[in-house]
Every structure is written in structure tokens, then in C-alpha cells.
NUFITOR-763927 format. One record per residue (C-alpha): residue in one letter; x, y, z. Coordinates in steps of 0.2 Angstrom, whole numbers, plus 5000, padded with zeros to 4 digits. Example, Ala and Ser with C-alpha at 12.3 -4.5 7.8 and 13.67 -1.06 7.14 Angstrom:
<rs>
A506249785039/S506849955036/
</rs>
This chain:
<rs>
M494949475223/L496449435215/E495749365200/L494849525196/I496449635198/A497249525185/S495849545176/C495749735176/V497849745173/M497549635158/C496249755154/L497449905155/V498649835146/E497649765131/P498049855116/P496750005106/L495549935095/T495150055082/V493250125080/A493150015063/E493449845074/S492349895091/S491049915079/G490949785070/W491249885054/K490149965052/A490850155058/T492350245057/S493350345066/R493250535070/Y494650645074/E494450645092/D494450445091/V496050455082/V496650565094/K496450455108/M497150285098/V498650385092/D499150445111/A498850265117/L500050205106/A501150335110/S501250275127/A501450105125/T503150065119/A504950165121/N505250155101/V503950275098/R503750465095/R502250565095/I502450725081/S501350825070/L501250885053/G500651045058/K499051125059/T497551105046/S496651265042/E495351245056/G496651215071/R496851035072/D498350955074/I498950835062/P499650695074/V500950575067/L501850415078/V503650375074/Y504150225077/A506150195077/D507550085087/P508150195092/P506850335095/V506850455083/A505650625085/T506750755076/A507350795059/Q509150785065/D508850615073/A508350555055/A509650625049/N510750525061/A509550365058/K510250365039/E512050385043/A511750215051/G510950165035/K509150145039/L507950195028/V506350335031/V504750305027/L503150415028/A501350335026/I499950445027/G497950415028/N496450505023/I497150625010/H495150625004/A494150595021/G492750485014/E494150345008/V494250315028/D495050145024/G496950205026/K496750275041/E495850145051/A497250005041/L498550135045/L497950135067/M498049945065/L499649945057/A500450055071/R499949965085/S500649805077/I502149895077/G501949935094/D501449765099/G503349725091/E502649615079/H503849665065/P505449705076/D506549675060/W505849845051/L506249955069/K508149875064/K508249935047/A506950095047/V506150235053/I504250225050/A503250385052/I501450365053/A500050485048/P498550415048/I497250575049/Y498050675037/N496550775033/A495650795049/D494350945045/G493750845030/N493550695042/E492350785053/R490950835039/F490150665039/S488850595029/K488150445024/T488050515005/S489850575005/R490350434994/P488850364984/G489350174977/Q490550144992/V490149995002/G490350045022/P490550105033/E488550105035/E488850265046/G489450395037/Q491150465034/G492050635030/Q492150725012/R493450725000/E493950905002/N494850975016/G494051115029/Q494351265012/G493251135001/F495051104992/D495650914987/L497250904996/N498050774982/R498050934969/D498951034981/F500550954978/I501151134965/K500651284972/V500751214990/E499451324998/C498351245012/P499251255027/E499051035027/T500051015010/Q501251155019/G501651045034/L501650885023/V503050965010/R504051025025/F504050855033/M505050795015/A506050915015/E506750925031/W506550725036/D506850665017/P506050515019/H506550365006/L504850325002/F502950385003/I501650285005/D499850375000/T498150275006/H496650284995/T495050194990/T494750194974/D492650244967/G492950184947/S492750034936/F492049884941/H493549744942/Q494049604953/Y495749684962/H495549684982/M496949824981/T497749914966/Y499350044966/C500450154957/G502150234960/P503350384954/K502650404933/A503350564926/P504750594913/P505450734920/G505850624937/S507150484940/A507150334928/L508150224938/V506650264954/A505250234943/E505850074935/F506350004951/T504650044961/R503649964944/T504949824940/Q505449754956/L504449844971/F502649814966/P502949624959/E503549564975/V502349684986/S501049604976/H501549424976/R501749454994/F499849544998/G499249384987/L499949234998/A499549355014/T497749375008/G497349254992/W496749414984/K497149494969/S498149664963/F498949754950/F499149924943/Y497950054949/G496950094934/N494950114925/F494050034909/E494350174894/D493150334898/E492750284916/F492550454921/E491950554904/R490750444893/A488750464897/P488350344913/E487250234901/T488750214885/P489150034892/R491350014892/S492049924878/H493349874891/T494749874878/R495850004890/W496449994906/E497150184908/T497750264925/F497950444930/P498950584923/A500750624926/E500350794932/G501550834947/R500050904958/Y499550704963/G500650654979/T501350514974/T501950584956/Y502550744966/V503750624974/G504450574960/L504850744954/R505950754971/N506950604967/R506050484980/M504950324978/S503350324982/V501950204983/L499850244980/T498850124987/E496950104981/S495549984989/Y494149944980/S492750034987/Y491449904981/A492249754992/S491649755009/Y492249895021/K493149755030/D493949685016/R494849865011/V495349905027/I496149735031/A496749735010/T497649935014/N498349855031/E499149695023/F499649785009/V500749925017/K501349775025/A501949705013/V502849895004/L503649895023/D504349705021/V505049725004/A505649915006/T506649865022/G507349695015/D507849815000/K508349965008/D510249955004/Q509749954986/I508350084987/R509550224997/E510950164985/I509750214970/L509250364977/R510850424979/V511250394963/A509650494956/D510250644966/E511850644961/Q511650624943/T510350774944/I511550874953/R512950844942/A511650884926/G511151054933/E512951104938/S513651064920/P512351054908/R512550964892/D511950954873/G510550844873/D509950854890/T508250884891/V506850884905/A505150834897/L503750964903/R502150894896/T501750714891/K500550584884/M499950434890/V500550264880/S500250094881/S501449994888/G500849824881/T499249704883/V498649654898/T497149544906/I496149614916/P494849514926/G493249604930/F491449564927/V489949574913/E489149724914/R487449794912/I486449934910/E485049974924/N484350124928/G485350214914/R487050184925/S488150024918/I488349904934/P489049724935/T488149564935/G489049474946/E489649344929/R491649364929/A492449384914/Q494349414907/F494449584897/V496149594882/C496649784887/E498049894881/H498649974897/F498950134898/D500050184911/R501650254903/F502050424897/E503250504883/S503650694884/T502750784871/L503650934875/S505350974882/V506751104887/P508651094889/R508951104906/P509751274910/W510951304924/G509851404934/Y508351534935/Y508551704939/L506951794946/P506751964949/K506052064963/E504252054955/C504051874957/D504151854976/A502851744977/I503351594964/K504951634977/D503951594989/V503151434983/L505051354978/V505351394999/R503851315001/H504551144993/G506151155001/I507151224986/A508651334988/V508351504983/E509851624982/S509351804985/V510351944973/D511152094984/T512152184968/D511852194948/F512552074937/D512752034920/A512351844915/A512251724898/T510351714899/Q508751654889/G507251744889/Y505451694883/V503851764873/I502451754876/S501451644860/S499951624870/S498851584884/K497251494886/Q496251474902/A495351334908/S493351354905/R493051374923/R493651364942/F494751224950/Q495451224965/G495151404968/H496151434952/V495851454934/L497051354927/V498151424911/T499051334897/I500551424892/D501651434874/A503251534872/S504551524864/I506451544868/E507751674862/Q509451694858/T510551674871/K511151864877/T511951944891/A510752004902/K510752134919/C509852044932/S509752174946/A509652164965/G508352114974/G507851964962/W508251774966/V509551654958/V508851474958/K510251334953/T509651184946/G511151114951/Q510451044969/R509350884973/L507550954967/G508351044951/T507550944940/L505850994950/V506551174949/V506351164931/Y504751084929/L503951214942/L504851384933/E504651334914/P503151424905/G502551274895/S502651134912/E501151044910/D500851084929/G502051224935/V501851364945/G501251444927/T499951324927/W499151394945/N498851584941/Y500751644947/Y501251724927/D499651774926/P500251964925/W501451944912/L500251824899/K499851944885/D500351884868/G502151964865/A502752004879/K504351954886/F504351824901/P504851874919/V505951724923/L507551704913/R508451534909/I510351574916/A511651474905/T513151474913/A513851454930/L513751624940/E515551664948/R514951784964/K514351774982/K512551764986/N511651755001/A510351605003/D508551635006/G507651465006/P508151295016/
</rs>
């Protein structure tokens, strides 16, 4: 009897398994499975708190486990932890709910932290884990939602959220409730590092994991270069030691998603994705913060993909916590530089608005000999080494001088609301005032040929007018660039931006050739009192 009681007690305290593990790597978690495990993990240790990113369009809570010693449950707690010298990290899974590896891996990671396997992390960091970010998409299960992906054989969710939108294209317009909750967390908790876990479905290669960080030229070069030249090489090295698997910068062989299926690849270019701010990890770079995109390999086994994601994120946390003081200092300097640049704009200080992908040199990519079968290119299993130009850096093709700020008239209230959702400080105008401003004249605007994410995207060309004194009326708003998100302000508001609010139709009422642009650039500092209308 005593042995039976002891056995039952052990059963009660054994850590929960993920659905991936308990199914023998045949299935993935439903929403209720994730919530059940999150609740179990939240009650398993004193160093974890369960919070929420908000609710989805269908009313599902987006759970977050926050691990810290001492515990952290609020933005103020996180601010106090930062004052004590800690790093704040946010990791999410399932932004594309067919790409389930991160969801399962992050639950395993949370369990291992709760089991005390990484005590050094909690001495140095606050680690927030949101395993099922796209909760609505997760529940739209199908065995055919990810054609070509190897497992889980019992099916997975869909790429889009419950509204039919791709959440990893929503970081400029911030229209989906999931994105609003995530960006609100970024504004309030201000994590130093953001980890976004995916599963790639592109080219055939030999990497179990590919990765990417901040890369848009408007963002801080300090942040981008540290991530690229210091963080990733060490993470890749540790990942290889732990698993024996290869990893490299995310990419595909040329024209992976544009070429005709029956056309063989030439394997001469290894190309990343565009530098537009709509992508989560790129967007975080525009906020002067570090980001890590993980892409497990769709054609590896389901088990290997989950393990690879788990081990790669662990390597990121190992390196980041070890380098926490350097990371914190880099981000502090980046913020300081942005604020100072906006408060006192200098001649020659420009912000990139449009970019082109350029080569960073030659690399050798391990892949496979491919053949055309049934109209598609498939790997033969014969390994090959391809010497490629590595296209993963970006140069500016259009830039503008950084202004002191912007004036938005009252008819731009929808634009003001977008800025506030980003956490940008927006100040209301109570009385008319005169300011040295630069206006824009619309040269042309071109709409895309079809709808995308609920919008018909627009490319705007406009010319800056000479500086002159203009009247700015009460009821509008002033947005300074001398704030931490000042570069993001420029990227969002400039009409020529490749991915600003104008791209997403917020300037459409004014897009007539020769028309005056509603938003004015403010050239010099204003001396007047204002009321804050944003965080």
C-alpha cells in the first residue's frame, strides 16, 4: 500500500508532457492542451507567473508564462528587474499556426526552466514565453494545411488567424487584436530581446535551423551588427555542439517562390526575405531592440524540428544571458543616439525609407542534387555543395533628412491611433501655433494589382517643399522624433516609406497628383506646452 501511495505521489509531481511527446511525435497541441499545460507549469514553481497578451478575435486568451527570480508579473516588476541589471526576453510560438514546432518546443523549454535546469538564466533575466500566439488559427486543424511539411501526421492549424490575416504581416498597421496585444506588451515591458519561432517551407538544404535578426537600414546599426556578428555565430556554434546539426542565416535559393515549378534551380544565390517593417523581427529592429527569427526545416522529421527549435532557443538564451551587460549597453546607446538625433537634427542625418537587397559575399550552401518529377523540383538525396552569392544585407535606395517632428491635422486621427498603438508618444495641440515646416506634394501613387491582408497596398512618390512658416491648427497632434521610437516615427509617417502607414492606405484620401500632403514635417524645436495623447 505504501509503495502504491508513493507511486501515486510521484505521478502527481512528474512534469507534464507536450502533446508532441505524448503522441510519439504524431500530433500537436490543441488550444485546450496548451492551456492545460500552461496552468500546470504555472503552479509548479514559485518563480513563474501566468499573464496574458490579450484575447484573439474569437475571444481566446493568449497565455504567457513569465519566469524570473524573484517573480515578475507586471510591467513595473519588469522595470524593477531592469533596474537591477536583468535582461527581459519574450519568446513566441505559433504565429503561423501550421508551423507548430515553436509551440511544442517553447512548452518544453518552459518545463525545463520550471524544473530548475537553467538557474543561471533566472538570476540574469526575465523570460516571458507565449507558446500559442495565433490561438484561433491553431484550432483550424487540417492534415493538408502545410503541404510538403513532414508531420505531424494528425494535422495542424492554419497560417492565418481567425480573421484570415497573416499575423506576421501586421506589425505596421497593428490591426489584429493579437498584434495589438503583442505590441502593447513590447511598449509596456520593453523586452531587450524578441524570439519568434517558425518552420520554413522553402528550398531544400541541409540546415536543421536557419535564423535571422534585425536588418532594415533605418534601425540601429549597432543592434543589427551585434546580432549578426556576435550573437548568431556563438549561438550557431553552441547549437551544433548540442545537436550535431547545421544552422545558418535564413534564406532560399533564388526565385524560390516566383519561378515556375518545372524550372530547375541554378543554386547561385542564397536570398533572405525583404526588409519591410511588417515582419515581426524586422519591426523589433526598428524599435531599437534585438530580435531572433528561428526557422526549423520543414522537410526534417517533426521530432527533429521540435528538438532543433528547443535547442536553438536554449542556445540563444545561454548566449544572451551571458552577454546581458553588453546587450543592455548596446540598446541604451542605440536609444540615446535616436533621441539625440531627433532633438537636434543634423545635416547629413538621414533615415532610409526604401531598400534593396545586396550581396554580403560568397558562401557555400549545403544542399541536394535535384530533379524534376511530376512538374516539380525535388531533392534526390545526393548531397551537394553550392557556391552562392549571399544576398542578406540591405542598402537604402531612398532616404530623407530626419526632421525634429511631424504635425498631424485633426483629420488624421486614424493615423494618430496607429502611432499610439505602437507606443509612440503623440502630443495633442490645444491652440494654433506657427512652425517652420516642410510639406509634401504628391507626385504619383500606384496601387497594387490585388488585395493583400485586407488592403490594396500603395506606393507613393512625393517631393518635399522648401521650409516655410505654416500655421498648425488646434485639434491636431505633434509627434517628436526625439523619442526612443523616433526612427520608427519617420519610417511610419513618411509618404515614400516602403512599408509605412501610407503603404496600408491611411493616406488614401489625399492621394491625388499635385495634392498637398496632410502631414507636415517640423524642422525646428517648438517652444510651447502640449498635452500627451499617447504613452
